[in-house]
N, C-alpha and C positions, 0 to 999 in steps of 0.2 A: 478647474483642472487640478488633479492631484499630482504634485511634483515629487512626492516621496515614494512612488511605486518602485520597488526594486527592479533592477535589470533582469529580464527573463520572465517577469510576471506577464501573463497574457490576460488582458482585460476582456470583459464580456463583449465589448464592441469589436474585438478581433478574433474571437473564438469561432471556429467553423466546424460543421459536421465532419466527422472522420478524422479530425486532428488527433494525434496520439503522441505520447511521451513515455519514456521508460527509464529504468535504471537496472543495473546488474550489481549484485552484491554476493560475496562469498559469506555464508553464515558460519561464524567461528564458535568454538567452545566459549570464548570470552563473551561473545554476543549473547549466547544462551544463558550464561551465568549472570550477566548484567541484567538481562530481561527478568530472570527469576528474582533477582534482588529488588528491582524496581517494582515489579508487579506483585511480589510476594507469592507467586505461584512456583512452589518448589517441588512440584510433582516429580517423583524420581524417574519417570520415563524420560525426562529432559536432562537429568543431572547424574544419574547413577547407572553406569555401564552394566553392572551385574544385574541389577533389577530389570533394566530395559531389555536385556537379552531374552528374558522369559515372557515378554509381551508379544502381541501380534506384530509389532514392528521389528522385533528381533534386533533391537539396538536403540540407542538414544535418538530422539528427534527434537527438533526445535519447537518451541511453543507456536501454535497456530497463529496467535495474535502477533507474534514477532514477525511472521511472514506477512500478515495483514498490514503491519506497520510500514512495510515497504511500499504498499499502495498509498498509504497516507503520505509518505515521503514524496512520491511522484506528484501527487495532487498539491501538496503544500509548497513544494519547491519548483515545480515545472509547469503543471497544467491543472488549473489556472496559475498556481504559484502563490507567492506571499500575499496575504490579505484574503485568501479563500476561507470560507466558513463551511465546515462540514454540516450537512443537514441530515444525512442518513447514509447507511451502508448496509448492503446485504453481503453475506459471505457464505460460500460453500467450500469446505475443505475436501479435496479429492485425493490427496496423497501426502505422505510425510516429507518433511524437509530435514535432512540430516546434517550434522556438523560437517563442514567442508563442501557442502553443496553450493553451487552458484545459482542464485535465484534471479530470474528475469521477471521484473514486475512492470506491467504496462497498463496504461489507461487510455481509452479511446472515447471521444465525444460521440454520443448517440442521440442526444436531444438537447435543444437550447431554447430557453424561454427568455428572450432578450429583455422583454418588459419587466420581468421579475428578477432578472440576473441569475436565473437558475440554469444549471448545467447538469445533465445526466451523463455519467461515464461508465462504460463497460470496463471492468477490472479483471485482470488475470495475472497469476504468477505461474511460471513454469520452471522446471528443473530438467535439463537435458531434453528440452522440447516437449516434455510431458506436463500437462496442467496439474498443478497441486492446489490451486485456489482459483475460484471464479466468484464474481459478484458484480454489484452495481452500486455506484456512489451517486448521491445527489448533493450538489454543492451550490453555494452562493458565491458567484465570481466577483472579483474586484472590478471596479469601473473607473474610468477617467473622469466621470461626471459625478457631481454631488447629487445625492438623492433629493 
């Protein structure tokens, strides 16, 4: 038995079809600037109000991968949680996330392979009820048993 699993981690033995978890986060100017700094993606559509006004978005938007990172946070912190290993992720960006938007990021279990500890999760992010990101993640879930 693994005694060091963090509280809130859901092991493969306890994951069920349809389980879901979510988080809500207001995306701030500081978040966008920090993401630009860490990723080195300093595209002015994210950072320069004047430049962004003349784009199809008519204003600054958050990096798409910042939004996708919220999916990673739900997976890594809640479902399955600490000890989860990402195996793959598909993403489709459907709309912009702007500074000040509240993003609702949710993952839902759609398939489980208990023998291989693999879990497939439907992923989506919404702003004001409108989908801005959809995708699917495949992860290796933690287990209470040694391999």
